[in-house]
N, C-alpha and C positions, 0 to 999 in steps of 0.2 A: 504494499500499499504507499502510495506517494504522499508524504507530508507538504500541504499546500502550501504551508507557511516560510518554509525555508525555498530555496530554488539552487538553477544552477550556478547562480554568482552571489557575491555578498551582497547586492544591491536589487538583485531580481529575484524574486519569487515565483513559483509554478503557480500560483493564484493569479498572477498578474500576467502569466503567457497565457493561460488557460483560455478556452472558449468561452465566452457570456452568454451559453446558451443556457446555462444551469443544470445541463445535463450530464451523464457520466457518457462521454462521445469519445470515438476511437481517433486515435492520433495516427497522423502518418508514421510509417513504418520508422523506427530506428530516430524518430524524431527527438525524444529527449538525449540520445547520447550523440547527435551529431547535430543536425539543424539549430535546435534549441541553445547548445552550447555554443555555436558561432553567433546567434543572436546576442546571448547573453556578454559574449566577448565584446562584441560591437557596442551593446549598451554602455559596457562598463569604461570601454574608451569614450565615447561621448559625454559621460557622466566625469571622467577625469578631465577631459577638455573644459568641460564647464563648471571647473573649481569645485567639484566633486558635491555639487547641489543637487537636491532631489531630482528626480525626474520622474514624471506621471505616465505611466502607459496606459495608451487608450483601449488599443486593441493589439492583439498579438496573434497566436492560431485563432481559425474559424472554422469550422465545419462549413460544407458546401450549403447547406440548408440555412445555418445562420447568416452566412455572408451573402447569399441571395437575399435574406429577411432585411439585412441593414444597407442593401443596396449596393454593395460591393462589386466590385468588376467581375466577369465572367471568369476569367482567367486569374485572379487574384491571387499572389503571391501567399495570403494570410492563409489560405488553405493548404497550401503544401508546406506549412510550418516556416516559412522563408522570411515574414515580413513583421514588423511591428511599428505602431504608431505612437509616436511620443509626443507630450505636451512639453513646451519649454520651461527649464527652471526660472524660478521667480528673479527678477533682474534681468532677463533676457528677452529683447522681443521674438516673435517668430523668424521673423527675417533674418536676425542676429543668428538664431539657433539653426537656421537650414543652412545659413554660409558657413558656419562651424562645422556641421555635418559635411558639406560640401567639399571643405578643404581636407577633412578625414578621411574621407571617401578615396582622394587619390594614393592613400597608401593603407589600404584595408581592403576588405572583404563585400563592403557595401558597391551593390551593382544595380541599385533601385533606388531613387530618391525624388518624393513628390511633395511638394508644400502646399499647403491648404492653408485655411483661413486661421485654425489655431494649432495646428498639429503639423507635425514632419512625419512620413512615411519614411521609413527606411527597409529597404531588403536585401536578399543575399542570394538573388536570383543567379541562375546558371547563363553567365555573360561573360563576354570578353570586353566588354564596354561600361560604362556607367549609363543608365537610362533614367533622365530626368524629366518632370512635368509639373505642371501647376493644377491643383486643382480649382472647384469652381467656387467662387468667392472671393478668390485673391487678387 
């Protein structure tokens, strides 16, 4: 049984990474031992670059059904356990937060980066280059 209060890294719990559908949903094969660990490493790098300030996780893994219910993209990286949506820490605007992560992406596994009105999407999709976009309302 997984203790959801702890997590794959010091500042990120399994609960924060779990699907918000409130059900015991299946996770992608080996998600906890590879993709979740890679996302947690990126999360910790981002947090460190932000002066170790707390960062709120809006969303991480989503089942296909839950992804559809929240209006997620049909091929959302969240469904594969490769994405995490983050709100900027206190003291940083969303634009500053996005730019900080963009700079970090040059030397990391970040391959997807989306800027939205109140959060930044970060993912580790299989790609040889960084994919960026701006969401609705920005």
